[in-house]
N, CA, C and O atoms as a GROMACS GRO file, in nm:
protein
  460
    1UNK      N    1  -1.164   6.461  -7.810
    1UNK     CA    2  -1.032   6.512  -7.739
    1UNK      C    3  -1.051   6.495  -7.590
    1UNK      O    4  -1.151   6.542  -7.535
    2UNK      N    5  -0.956   6.428  -7.524
    2UNK     CA    6  -0.962   6.408  -7.383
    2UNK      C    7  -0.938   6.548  -7.305
    2UNK      O    8  -0.862   6.636  -7.347
    3UNK      N    9  -1.007   6.556  -7.193
    3UNK     CA   10  -0.987   6.674  -7.117
    3UNK      C   11  -0.991   6.640  -6.962
    3UNK      O   12  -1.073   6.558  -6.922
    4UNK      N   13  -0.909   6.699  -6.882
    4UNK     CA   14  -0.905   6.679  -6.747
    4UNK      C   15  -0.929   6.814  -6.671
    4UNK      O   16  -0.864   6.915  -6.699
    5UNK      N   17  -1.023   6.812  -6.577
    5UNK     CA   18  -1.058   6.935  -6.498
    5UNK      C   19  -1.025   6.908  -6.359
    5UNK      O   20  -1.096   6.828  -6.298
    6UNK      N   21  -0.919   6.968  -6.297
    6UNK     CA   22  -0.887   6.951  -6.157
    6UNK      C   23  -0.942   7.058  -6.070
    6UNK      O   24  -0.942   7.174  -6.112
    7UNK      N   25  -0.988   7.031  -5.955
    7UNK     CA   26  -1.051   7.118  -5.855
    7UNK      C   27  -1.036   7.072  -5.723
    7UNK      O   28  -0.973   6.969  -5.699
    8UNK      N   29  -1.090   7.143  -5.632
    8UNK     CA   30  -1.084   7.102  -5.490
    8UNK      C   31  -0.973   7.148  -5.406
    8UNK      O   32  -0.957   7.101  -5.293
    9UNK      N   33  -0.891   7.243  -5.459
    9UNK     CA   34  -0.798   7.300  -5.375
    9UNK      C   35  -0.850   7.423  -5.292
    9UNK      O   36  -0.971   7.448  -5.289
   10UNK      N   37  -0.766   7.493  -5.232
   10UNK     CA   38  -0.816   7.599  -5.150
   10UNK      C   39  -0.723   7.642  -5.037
   10UNK      O   40  -0.604   7.610  -5.036
   11UNK      N   41  -0.779   7.713  -4.946
   11UNK     CA   42  -0.695   7.758  -4.823
   11UNK      C   43  -0.722   7.660  -4.718
   11UNK      O   44  -0.834   7.616  -4.695
   12UNK      N   45  -0.605   7.625  -4.650
   12UNK     CA   46  -0.625   7.529  -4.534
   12UNK      C   47  -0.530   7.565  -4.432
   12UNK      O   48  -0.456   7.662  -4.448
   13UNK      N   49  -0.524   7.487  -4.318
   13UNK     CA   50  -0.434   7.510  -4.207
   13UNK      C   51  -0.355   7.386  -4.184
   13UNK      O   52  -0.398   7.276  -4.219
   14UNK      N   53  -0.237   7.403  -4.124
   14UNK     CA   54  -0.155   7.292  -4.097
   14UNK      C   55  -0.230   7.197  -4.017
   14UNK      O   56  -0.305   7.236  -3.928
   15UNK      N   57  -0.214   7.071  -4.044
   15UNK     CA   58  -0.289   6.970  -3.973
   15UNK      C   59  -0.418   6.928  -4.031
   15UNK      O   60  -0.476   6.829  -3.986
   16UNK      N   61  -0.469   7.002  -4.135
   16UNK     CA   62  -0.597   6.986  -4.191
   16UNK      C   63  -0.592   6.897  -4.301
   16UNK      O   64  -0.486   6.842  -4.334
   17UNK      N   65  -0.715   6.878  -4.370
   17UNK     CA   66  -0.728   6.791  -4.475
   17UNK      C   67  -0.789   6.865  -4.595
   17UNK      O   68  -0.854   6.968  -4.579
   18UNK      N   69  -0.767   6.810  -4.713
   18UNK     CA   70  -0.820   6.850  -4.840
   18UNK      C   71  -0.824   6.748  -4.948
   18UNK      O   72  -0.738   6.660  -4.949
   19UNK      N   73  -0.918   6.751  -5.042
   19UNK     CA   74  -0.916   6.641  -5.135
   19UNK      C   75  -0.940   6.700  -5.272
   19UNK      O   76  -1.053   6.717  -5.317
   20UNK      N   77  -0.826   6.731  -5.340
   20UNK     CA   78  -0.829   6.773  -5.486
   20UNK      C   79  -0.884   6.658  -5.561
   20UNK      O   80  -0.864   6.542  -5.528
   21UNK      N   81  -0.959   6.697  -5.670
   21UNK     CA   82  -1.015   6.588  -5.766
   21UNK      C   83  -0.976   6.623  -5.905
   21UNK      O   84  -0.933   6.736  -5.933
   22UNK      N   85  -0.990   6.523  -5.997
   22UNK     CA   86  -0.953   6.545  -6.129
   22UNK      C   87  -1.067   6.461  -6.219
   22UNK      O   88  -1.069   6.338  -6.230
   23UNK      N   89  -1.154   6.546  -6.276
   23UNK     CA   90  -1.264   6.481  -6.365
   23UNK      C   91  -1.210   6.460  -6.502
   23UNK      O   92  -1.146   6.550  -6.556
   24UNK      N   93  -1.232   6.345  -6.563
   24UNK     CA   94  -1.185   6.312  -6.696
   24UNK      C   95  -1.309   6.312  -6.794
   24UNK      O   96  -1.419   6.272  -6.757
   25UNK      N   97  -1.287   6.355  -6.914
   25UNK     CA   98  -1.392   6.334  -7.016
   25UNK      C   99  -1.328   6.322  -7.149
   25UNK      O  100  -1.221   6.377  -7.173
   26UNK      N  101  -1.396   6.246  -7.239
   26UNK     CA  102  -1.348   6.242  -7.373
   26UNK      C  103  -1.261   6.119  -7.407
   26UNK      O  104  -1.222   6.102  -7.523
   27UNK      N  105  -1.226   6.028  -7.298
   27UNK     CA  106  -1.157   5.909  -7.322
   27UNK      C  107  -1.200   5.807  -7.216
   27UNK      O  108  -1.267   5.842  -7.119
   28UNK      N  109  -1.160   5.678  -7.237
   28UNK     CA  110  -1.197   5.572  -7.159
   28UNK      C  111  -1.129   5.584  -7.026
   28UNK      O  112  -1.007   5.595  -7.028
   29UNK      N  113  -1.189   5.584  -6.917
   29UNK     CA  114  -1.121   5.592  -6.784
   29UNK      C  115  -1.135   5.470  -6.708
   29UNK      O  116  -1.245   5.422  -6.682
   30UNK      N  117  -1.017   5.416  -6.669
   30UNK     CA  118  -1.020   5.294  -6.588
   30UNK      C  119  -0.880   5.247  -6.557
   30UNK      O  120  -0.825   5.285  -6.453
   31UNK      N  121  -0.820   5.167  -6.642
   31UNK     CA  122  -0.693   5.115  -6.606
   31UNK      C  123  -0.576   5.204  -6.670
   31UNK      O  124  -0.489   5.162  -6.747
   32UNK      N  125  -0.589   5.320  -6.629
   32UNK     CA  126  -0.492   5.418  -6.688
   32UNK      C  127  -0.392   5.444  -6.578
   32UNK      O  128  -0.423   5.440  -6.459
   33UNK      N  129  -0.262   5.475  -6.625
   33UNK     CA  130  -0.154   5.537  -6.539
   33UNK      C  131  -0.201   5.675  -6.502
   33UNK      O  132  -0.227   5.759  -6.588
   34UNK      N  133  -0.212   5.698  -6.367
   34UNK     CA  134  -0.246   5.828  -6.319
   34UNK      C  135  -0.152   5.885  -6.219
   34UNK      O  136  -0.099   5.818  -6.130
   35UNK      N  137  -0.134   6.010  -6.237
   35UNK     CA  138  -0.037   6.080  -6.139
   35UNK      C  139  -0.088   6.212  -6.092
   35UNK      O  140  -0.173   6.276  -6.154
   36UNK      N  141  -0.032   6.254  -5.979
   36UNK     CA  142  -0.056   6.387  -5.935
   36UNK      C  143   0.094   6.453  -5.923
   36UNK      O  144   0.189   6.394  -5.871
   37UNK      N  145   0.099   6.568  -5.972
   37UNK     CA  146   0.234   6.648  -5.961
   37UNK      C  147   0.199   6.775  -5.890
   37UNK      O  148   0.081   6.805  -5.874
   38UNK      N  149   0.297   6.853  -5.847
   38UNK     CA  150   0.276   6.985  -5.792
   38UNK      C  151   0.389   7.080  -5.827
   38UNK      O  152   0.503   7.041  -5.849
   39UNK      N  153   0.350   7.205  -5.830
   39UNK     CA  154   0.452   7.303  -5.856
   39UNK      C  155   0.453   7.408  -5.744
   39UNK      O  156   0.350   7.472  -5.724
   40UNK      N  157   0.559   7.427  -5.674
   40UNK     CA  158   0.568   7.511  -5.556
   40UNK      C  159   0.574   7.653  -5.592
   40UNK      O  160   0.600   7.686  -5.708
   41UNK      N  161   0.553   7.740  -5.498
   41UNK     CA  162   0.569   7.891  -5.524
   41UNK      C  163   0.710   7.917  -5.573
   41UNK      O  164   0.729   8.015  -5.644
   42UNK      N  165   0.807   7.840  -5.542
   42UNK     CA  166   0.942   7.856  -5.601
   42UNK      C  167   0.962   7.802  -5.734
   42UNK      O  168   1.073   7.802  -5.787
   43UNK      N  169   0.856   7.756  -5.790
   43UNK     CA  170   0.865   7.690  -5.919
   43UNK      C  171   0.918   7.554  -5.928
   43UNK      O  172   0.942   7.504  -6.037
   44UNK      N  173   0.938   7.492  -5.817
   44UNK     CA  174   0.985   7.349  -5.823
   44UNK      C  175   0.879   7.266  -5.849
   44UNK      O  176   0.779   7.270  -5.778
   45UNK      N  177   0.888   7.182  -5.952
   45UNK     CA  178   0.780   7.088  -6.005
   45UNK      C  179   0.829   6.958  -5.962
   45UNK      O  180   0.945   6.926  -5.985
   46UNK      N  181   0.741   6.873  -5.895
   46UNK     CA  182   0.772   6.743  -5.845
   46UNK      C  183   0.649   6.650  -5.861
   46UNK      O  184   0.534   6.691  -5.856
   47UNK      N  185   0.682   6.531  -5.880
   47UNK     CA  186   0.593   6.428  -5.890
   47UNK      C  187   0.542   6.390  -5.744
   47UNK      O  188   0.626   6.378  -5.656
   48UNK      N  189   0.404   6.372  -5.716
   48UNK     CA  190   0.375   6.356  -5.577
   48UNK      C  191   0.320   6.210  -5.555
   48UNK      O  192   0.359   6.147  -5.457
   49UNK      N  193   0.232   6.155  -5.643
   49UNK     CA  194   0.179   6.031  -5.624
   49UNK      C  195   0.139   5.976  -5.763
   49UNK      O  196   0.112   6.048  -5.859
   50UNK      N  197   0.138   5.838  -5.763
   50UNK     CA  198   0.108   5.776  -5.886
   50UNK      C  199   0.033   5.640  -5.870
   50UNK      O  200   0.054   5.572  -5.770
   51UNK      N  201  -0.052   5.600  -5.968
   51UNK     CA  202  -0.117   5.474  -5.957
   51UNK      C  203  -0.101   5.414  -6.093
   51UNK      O  204  -0.134   5.477  -6.193
   52UNK      N  205  -0.048   5.287  -6.098
   52UNK     CA  206  -0.012   5.232  -6.240
   52UNK      C  207  -0.153   5.156  -6.280
   52UNK      O  208  -0.256   5.164  -6.214
   53UNK      N  209  -0.135   5.084  -6.398
   53UNK     CA  210  -0.248   5.019  -6.461
   53UNK      C  211  -0.302   4.904  -6.368
   53UNK      O  212  -0.420   4.869  -6.378
   54UNK      N  213  -0.218   4.846  -6.280
   54UNK     CA  214  -0.253   4.746  -6.206
   54UNK      C  215  -0.303   4.789  -6.073
   54UNK      O  216  -0.341   4.704  -5.993
   55UNK      N  217  -0.305   4.918  -6.044
   55UNK     CA  218  -0.354   4.961  -5.926
   55UNK      C  219  -0.257   4.988  -5.813
   55UNK      O  220  -0.290   5.026  -5.701
   56UNK      N  221  -0.131   4.966  -5.854
   56UNK     CA  222  -0.020   4.986  -5.742
   56UNK      C  223   0.006   5.138  -5.726
   56UNK      O  224   0.011   5.214  -5.823
   57UNK      N  225   0.021   5.173  -5.612
   57UNK     CA  226   0.031   5.311  -5.579
   57UNK      C  227   0.173   5.351  -5.520
   57UNK      O  228   0.228   5.275  -5.440
   58UNK      N  229   0.223   5.453  -5.553
   58UNK     CA  230   0.353   5.502  -5.510
   58UNK      C  231   0.343   5.656  -5.465
   58UNK      O  232   0.256   5.730  -5.511
   59UNK      N  233   0.434   5.694  -5.376
   59UNK     CA  234   0.426   5.826  -5.329
   59UNK      C  235   0.559   5.887  -5.306
   59UNK      O  236   0.656   5.819  -5.274
   60UNK      N  237   0.564   6.017  -5.324
   60UNK     CA  238   0.689   6.096  -5.279
   60UNK      C  239   0.706   6.081  -5.138
   60UNK      O  240   0.609   6.084  -5.063
   61UNK      N  241   0.838   6.063  -5.092
   61UNK     CA  242   0.858   6.023  -4.961
   61UNK      C  243   0.799   6.126  -4.853
   61UNK      O  244   0.758   6.086  -4.745
   62UNK      N  245   0.799   6.254  -4.887
   62UNK     CA  246   0.756   6.347  -4.789
   62UNK      C  247   0.602   6.350  -4.774
   62UNK      O  248   0.551   6.418  -4.685
   63UNK      N  249   0.532   6.282  -4.855
   63UNK     CA  250   0.377   6.270  -4.832
   63UNK      C  251   0.328   6.126  -4.800
   63UNK      O  252   0.210   6.098  -4.780
   64UNK      N  253   0.428   6.039  -4.798
   64UNK     CA  254   0.385   5.906  -4.754
   64UNK      C  255   0.310   5.896  -4.616
   64UNK      O  256   0.352   5.961  -4.520
   65UNK      N  257   0.213   5.822  -4.607
   65UNK     CA  258   0.139   5.811  -4.486
   65UNK      C  259   0.048   5.938  -4.464
   65UNK      O  260  -0.014   5.949  -4.359
   66UNK      N  261   0.040   6.026  -4.552
   66UNK     CA  262  -0.044   6.147  -4.531
   66UNK      C  263  -0.132   6.165  -4.655
   66UNK      O  264  -0.249   6.199  -4.641
   67UNK      N  265  -0.081   6.145  -4.772
   67UNK     CA  266  -0.160   6.149  -4.891
   67UNK      C  267  -0.199   6.016  -4.948
   67UNK      O  268  -0.122   5.922  -4.932
   68UNK      N  269  -0.312   6.000  -5.014
   68UNK     CA  270  -0.361   5.894  -5.075
   68UNK      C  271  -0.418   5.913  -5.213
   68UNK      O  272  -0.508   5.998  -5.224
   69UNK      N  273  -0.381   5.850  -5.315
   69UNK     CA  274  -0.433   5.865  -5.458
   69UNK      C  275  -0.540   5.754  -5.476
   69UNK      O  276  -0.521   5.639  -5.436
   70UNK      N  277  -0.648   5.794  -5.536
   70UNK     CA  278  -0.753   5.703  -5.560
   70UNK      C  279  -0.829   5.734  -5.697
   70UNK      O  280  -0.798   5.833  -5.763
   71UNK      N  281  -0.921   5.656  -5.733
   71UNK     CA  282  -1.002   5.685  -5.849
   71UNK      C  283  -1.139   5.621  -5.837
   71UNK      O  284  -1.159   5.521  -5.768
   72UNK      N  285  -1.227   5.680  -5.903
   72UNK     CA  286  -1.374   5.632  -5.908
   72UNK      C  287  -1.406   5.613  -6.057
   72UNK      O  288  -1.439   5.710  -6.125
   73UNK      N  289  -1.398   5.494  -6.106
   73UNK     CA  290  -1.413   5.478  -6.247
   73UNK      C  291  -1.559   5.513  -6.291
   73UNK      O  292  -1.576   5.560  -6.403
   74UNK      N  293  -1.656   5.493  -6.213
   74UNK     CA  294  -1.789   5.530  -6.242
   74UNK      C  295  -1.810   5.668  -6.267
   74UNK      O  296  -1.889   5.712  -6.351
   75UNK      N  297  -1.730   5.745  -6.184
   75UNK     CA  298  -1.742   5.894  -6.198
   75UNK      C  299  -1.634   5.951  -6.280
   75UNK      O  300  -1.631   6.074  -6.294
   76UNK      N  301  -1.540   5.872  -6.338
   76UNK     CA  302  -1.429   5.915  -6.420
   76UNK      C  303  -1.349   6.017  -6.353
   76UNK      O  304  -1.312   6.119  -6.412
   77UNK      N  305  -1.320   5.993  -6.229
   77UNK     CA  306  -1.255   6.091  -6.148
   77UNK      C  307  -1.151   6.030  -6.060
   77UNK      O  308  -1.169   5.924  -6.000
   78UNK      N  309  -1.035   6.103  -6.054
   78UNK     CA  310  -0.924   6.061  -5.962
   78UNK      C  311  -0.919   6.166  -5.853
   78UNK      O  312  -0.961   6.280  -5.872
   79UNK      N  313  -0.865   6.122  -5.730
   79UNK     CA  314  -0.856   6.215  -5.619
   79UNK      C  315  -0.709   6.201  -5.556
   79UNK      O  316  -0.636   6.104  -5.571
   80UNK      N  317  -0.684   6.304  -5.490
   80UNK     CA  318  -0.577   6.303  -5.396
   80UNK      C  319  -0.617   6.348  -5.251
   80UNK      O  320  -0.636   6.466  -5.223
   81UNK      N  321  -0.629   6.246  -5.164
   81UNK     CA  322  -0.660   6.281  -5.033
   81UNK      C  323  -0.537   6.333  -4.960
   81UNK      O  324  -0.432   6.270  -4.959
   82UNK      N  325  -0.554   6.450  -4.901
   82UNK     CA  326  -0.429   6.510  -4.842
   82UNK      C  327  -0.478   6.536  -4.684
   82UNK      O  328  -0.565   6.616  -4.650
   83UNK      N  329  -0.405   6.454  -4.603
   83UNK     CA  330  -0.425   6.462  -4.456
   83UNK      C  331  -0.297   6.521  -4.392
   83UNK      O  332  -0.190   6.524  -4.454
   84UNK      N  333  -0.312   6.568  -4.269
   84UNK     CA  334  -0.202   6.627  -4.199
   84UNK      C  335  -0.119   6.719  -4.286
   84UNK      O  336   0.003   6.711  -4.297
   85UNK      N  337  -0.194   6.804  -4.342
   85UNK     CA  338  -0.123   6.906  -4.443
   85UNK      C  339  -0.019   6.984  -4.366
   85UNK      O  340  -0.030   7.007  -4.245
   86UNK      N  341   0.076   7.023  -4.438
   86UNK     CA  342   0.181   7.109  -4.383
   86UNK      C  343   0.206   7.226  -4.481
   86UNK      O  344   0.180   7.215  -4.600
   87UNK      N  345   0.258   7.341  -4.426
   87UNK     CA  346   0.280   7.457  -4.517
   87UNK      C  347   0.375   7.421  -4.632
   87UNK      O  348   0.375   7.491  -4.733
   88UNK      N  349   0.454   7.316  -4.621
   88UNK     CA  350   0.542   7.274  -4.742
   88UNK      C  351   0.468   7.206  -4.856
   88UNK      O  352   0.519   7.178  -4.964
   89UNK      N  353   0.332   7.179  -4.818
   89UNK     CA  354   0.250   7.116  -4.924
   89UNK      C  355   0.196   7.227  -5.012
   89UNK      O  356   0.142   7.194  -5.118
   90UNK      N  357   0.204   7.355  -4.980
   90UNK     CA  358   0.150   7.459  -5.057
   90UNK      C  359   0.209   7.455  -5.201
   90UNK      O  360   0.330   7.464  -5.223
   91UNK      N  361   0.119   7.442  -5.295
   91UNK     CA  362   0.162   7.432  -5.437
   91UNK      C  363   0.038   7.436  -5.528
   91UNK      O  364  -0.073   7.431  -5.475
   92UNK      N  365   0.050   7.444  -5.653
   92UNK     CA  366  -0.055   7.408  -5.751
   92UNK      C  367  -0.036   7.257  -5.789
   92UNK      O  368   0.070   7.211  -5.830
   93UNK      N  369  -0.141   7.190  -5.773
   93UNK     CA  370  -0.145   7.049  -5.791
   93UNK      C  371  -0.211   7.023  -5.925
   93UNK      O  372  -0.319   7.075  -5.954
   94UNK      N  373  -0.145   6.940  -6.007
   94UNK     CA  374  -0.186   6.905  -6.148
   94UNK      C  375  -0.205   6.747  -6.159
   94UNK      O  376  -0.122   6.667  -6.117
   95UNK      N  377  -0.314   6.715  -6.214
   95UNK     CA  378  -0.335   6.572  -6.241
   95UNK      C  379  -0.290   6.536  -6.379
   95UNK      O  380  -0.289   6.619  -6.470
   96UNK      N  381  -0.254   6.416  -6.392
   96UNK     CA  382  -0.197   6.356  -6.514
   96UNK      C  383  -0.253   6.223  -6.545
   96UNK      O  384  -0.243   6.135  -6.459
   97UNK      N  385  -0.310   6.198  -6.660
   97UNK     CA  386  -0.358   6.060  -6.698
   97UNK      C  387  -0.308   6.020  -6.824
   97UNK      O  388  -0.306   6.102  -6.917
   98UNK      N  389  -0.268   5.903  -6.838
   98UNK     CA  390  -0.216   5.854  -6.972
   98UNK      C  391  -0.325   5.775  -7.037
   98UNK      O  392  -0.386   5.687  -6.976
   99UNK      N  393  -0.350   5.809  -7.166
   99UNK     CA  394  -0.449   5.735  -7.243
   99UNK      C  395  -0.375   5.696  -7.384
   99UNK      O  396  -0.327   5.785  -7.455
  100UNK      N  397  -0.371   5.578  -7.414
  100UNK     CA  398  -0.309   5.525  -7.543
  100UNK      C  399  -0.169   5.591  -7.547
  100UNK      O  400  -0.126   5.644  -7.650
  101UNK      N  401  -0.099   5.587  -7.427
  101UNK     CA  402   0.042   5.624  -7.430
  101UNK      C  403   0.064   5.776  -7.425
  101UNK      O  404   0.175   5.825  -7.403
  102UNK      N  405  -0.046   5.846  -7.446
  102UNK     CA  406  -0.035   6.003  -7.439
  102UNK      C  407  -0.076   6.063  -7.306
  102UNK      O  408  -0.181   6.029  -7.251
  103UNK      N  409   0.008   6.153  -7.254
  103UNK     CA  410  -0.037   6.214  -7.131
  103UNK      C  411  -0.126   6.332  -7.147
  103UNK      O  412  -0.106   6.415  -7.235
  104UNK      N  413  -0.228   6.339  -7.059
  104UNK     CA  414  -0.322   6.443  -7.052
  104UNK      C  415  -0.300   6.517  -6.918
  104UNK      O  416  -0.272   6.454  -6.816
  105UNK      N  417  -0.311   6.647  -6.921
  105UNK     CA  418  -0.294   6.729  -6.799
  105UNK      C  419  -0.409   6.805  -6.760
  105UNK      O  420  -0.475   6.863  -6.846
  106UNK      N  421  -0.442   6.812  -6.632
  106UNK     CA  422  -0.536   6.919  -6.585
  106UNK      C  423  -0.464   7.046  -6.585
  106UNK      O  424  -0.344   7.051  -6.611
  107UNK      N  425  -0.536   7.155  -6.554
  107UNK     CA  426  -0.483   7.294  -6.559
  107UNK      C  427  -0.432   7.332  -6.418
  107UNK      O  428  -0.369   7.436  -6.402
  108UNK      N  429  -0.459   7.251  -6.318
  108UNK     CA  430  -0.401   7.279  -6.189
  108UNK      C  431  -0.514   7.331  -6.087
  108UNK      O  432  -0.612   7.395  -6.126
  109UNK      N  433  -0.494   7.300  -5.963
  109UNK     CA  434  -0.570   7.353  -5.848
  109UNK      C  435  -0.472   7.398  -5.740
  109UNK      O  436  -0.382   7.324  -5.700
  110UNK      N  437  -0.492   7.514  -5.696
  110UNK     CA  438  -0.401   7.568  -5.592
  110UNK      C  439  -0.447   7.528  -5.451
  110UNK      O  440  -0.562   7.543  -5.409
  111UNK      N  441  -0.340   7.476  -5.381
  111UNK     CA  442  -0.360   7.432  -5.240
  111UNK      C  443  -0.264   7.526  -5.167
  111UNK      O  444  -0.147   7.534  -5.203
  112UNK      N  445  -0.316   7.601  -5.059
  112UNK     CA  446  -0.246   7.697  -4.979
  112UNK      C  447  -0.262   7.654  -4.835
  112UNK      O  448  -0.372   7.663  -4.781
  113UNK      N  449  -0.159   7.609  -4.774
  113UNK     CA  450  -0.169   7.563  -4.636
  113UNK      C  451  -0.088   7.654  -4.548
  113UNK      O  452   0.032   7.672  -4.565
  114UNK      N  453  -0.161   7.714  -4.450
  114UNK     CA  454  -0.094   7.812  -4.363
  114UNK      C  455  -0.050   7.744  -4.229
  114UNK      O  456  -0.104   7.640  -4.190
  115UNK      N  457   0.044   7.804  -4.166
  115UNK     CA  458   0.087   7.745  -4.042
  115UNK      C  459   0.009   7.796  -3.922
  115UNK      O  460   0.035   7.754  -3.809
   0.00000   0.00000   0.00000
């Protein structure tokens, strides 16, 4: 049974950086569609970043140029590098990885950015 464990959130300040990670186990990790989503304190859930099977990356407009999605196949881990953080980035961040067409979700890691 596949499992994702996301971590690396925490408290930060505007202008700072953070790198949530998502460790996968129980399935082959490599050319999977991978995504990060977030849920804000107002319960707005939105897609943040994605990487398709060919490695092409896409981002929510408000995080373009600040966030970067990546993966380390050897460590079976995906990352979301967050730079120039803003208070509006405060949310619980969830990783999502597709395996054999099925989505797997992490349980979320909280990122809290103060002004």
